[in-house]
C-alpha positions, 0 to 999 in steps of 0.5 A, a space after each residue: 500500500 502506498 502512503 500519501 504524506 500530507 503536503 504543507 503546500 498551499 491548498 487552492 481555495 484556502 486563505 493565504 497565511 499571514 506575512 511577518 514583514 507586514 506585521 512589523 511595518 504596522 507596528 512602526 507606523 503606529 509608533 511614528 504616529 504616536 511621536 508625531 501626536 506628542 510633538 504636536 501636543 507639545 507645540 500646542 501647549 508651549 505658545 511662542 514667546 512674544 517680544 516685550 512691548 516697548 523693549 528692543 534689543 540690538 546687539 549689546 544695546 537695549 532701547 526702552 520706550 517711555 511707557 516701558 521704562 515707567 512700567 518697569 520702574 527704571 530710573 536714571 541718575 548721572 555719575 557724580 564727582 565727590 571728595 572722598 578719602 580712602 577708608 580703612 575698614 576692619 572687623 572688631 569686637 566690643 568690650 568693656 572699658 577697663 578704665 571704667 570696670 571694677 573686678 571685686 574679689 575677696 581680700 581675706 579668707 572667709 565665708 559669704 553670708 549674704 549677697 545684696 545685688 543681682 546681675 543687671 542691677 545698677 549700683 552707686 559708688 560705695 554700694 554694698 554688694 555682699 557681706 562675708 564673715 572671717 576670723 580676720 575681722 575679729 583679730 582686727 577688732 581685738 588689735 583695735 581695742 588693745 590699741 585704744 586701751 594702750 592709748 588711754 593708759 599713755 594719756 594718763 601717764 602723760 597727764 601725771 608726768 605733766 602735773 609732776 613737772 609743773 609741781 617741780 617747777 613751783 617747788 624749784 621757785 620756792 627753793 624747795 628742790 634742786 634744779 636737777 629734780 626739775 630736769 628729771 621730771 621734765 625728762 619723764 614728761 618728754 618720755 610719756 609724750 613719745 609713748 603717747 605718740 606711739 600709742 596713737 600711731 598704733 590706734 591709727 594702724 588698727 583703724 586702717 586695718 579695719 578700713 582695709 576690710 571695709 569696716 568703718 569704726 567709731 572707736 567702738 571697743 566692743 566691735 559691735 559696729 562691724 562684725 561682717 566684712 562688706 564687699 563694696 562697689 568702688 565705682 558706679 555702674 552695672 553689675 555684669 557678673 556675680 560669682 558667689 552666693 550665700 555660703 560660698 567659701 572664699 580665699 584671697 583673690 576669689 572673684 566676687 562681682 564685676 561692675 562696669 560703667 557701660 556709658 563708654 565701651 571699647 571696640 577692639 579692631 585688628 589692623 593689618 600691619 601694612 596699614 598701620 601708617 593710616 592709624 593714629 591715636 586721636 583719629 575719629 572712627 565709625 563703628 557699625 554693628 549688625 544689630 542696628 543696620 544703617 546706623 553708625 556710632 562715633 568713636 576715637 582711637 585711644 590706643 595702637 598696639 605695640 606688638 604684631 600678632 605673629 599668627 595673623 600679622 595684625 595689630 590690635 587698635 583700641 577705640 573708645 566709643 560713647 554708649 550713653 544709651 547702652 545700646 552697644 553690648 560687650 562681645 558684639 561683633 562690629 566693623 570699624 571704619 576710618 579715613 586713611 589718607 587725604 581726601 581726593 575727587 572720585 566718581 561715584 554712582 548709587 550701589 543699585 547701578 552696579 551689577 555683576 556679569 560673571 567676574 566683571 562689574 557692569 553699569 548700564 549707561 544711557 547713550 540716548 533717551 531710553 537707550 542703554 549699553 552695558 559698560 564694564 567698570 572697576 569699582 572701589 569701596 562703597 560708603 553711604 550707598 555710593 560706590 566708587 568707580 575707579 575706571 570705565 565711567 566719567 562724571 556726568 554720564 547717566 546710568 540706570 539705577 532703580 530697575 536696572 536689573 531689568 536691563 540686565 535680564 533683557 540683554 541676557 535673554 536676548 544673548 541666550 540662543 533659542 532652543 530648537 
């Protein structure tokens, strides 16, 4: 028997089998259509940029109509020529005026029994800040009582010797005793005078010992007028620090209180050694602190250091600054500015007229009404809102001030190539 094998060839009448290349062509067409639709949607969502009304850029120049300048708030001002001295500025720290500051410490060993003030209290000269008890005060009173007793004994002896001398003189006139007896009584009286002077000196020494402890005596033999040693303020001022409380044991030199008169304060600045020729005692300075922006406080250089700091190569300059309203506080950071050299004529513009373009400083000069061109300048120090222009601009040339940032933005936008 002959076996017939089914043939895989196309049988007439049946539909043709699908072709694979046609399927991939369909997928490609669909993908291209999706991309086209996406691009079209993006084009419709991003409207084309329209030029700003009244603003025309041409290369490095920019022209604005009067309405555009008024809308953008662009104002102009001529560069001025003023007389100005170079200014030397340095960072500083505010500090207590040590000539108006008292650091009260313990003068003997003892125990604090009471404190009378708190930090921030205003005290007068001689005010009692605290009290302490010590064995020293009892010894001082004992010496004082002993000296008083000795003085009284010597006073009685001197009185007796004086009376004896007077009696001997009367007897000598009556020829009852010899002249030698009179001389002896006179010598005895002179000896008592010297001993009385020594006793009085000892009393004064004992009184000074009590005064050294801050105790005022009234020749009180009992010592009841001053059992405690007071800590007094030697100056009038503000209590800045209090280091002790009741019960604190102290030794000689232990800090107790810090009192300072804050109506004057110091500004300690650091000046580079290369600029020392610009600094001298008596020159005025201006002090600024961040707590009061825009305000300056007048001061005077009172001391220029004699030693250069080997690490920073700077010299400390001390400036005395009045502080009657006590707005300046010790330890504030500050800046000190002073004139350095003789005044000279310089060109200045408002600080709002100067912009940074990369590493260059630029001002926008008005060459015609509403027409501006950028110009690179070299600037100097700024003072009172005016920047010195050392080169690139002449006095009288008009520059854009308020709103000049718009000119910078427009020129930058015009110089930026558009994306395809």
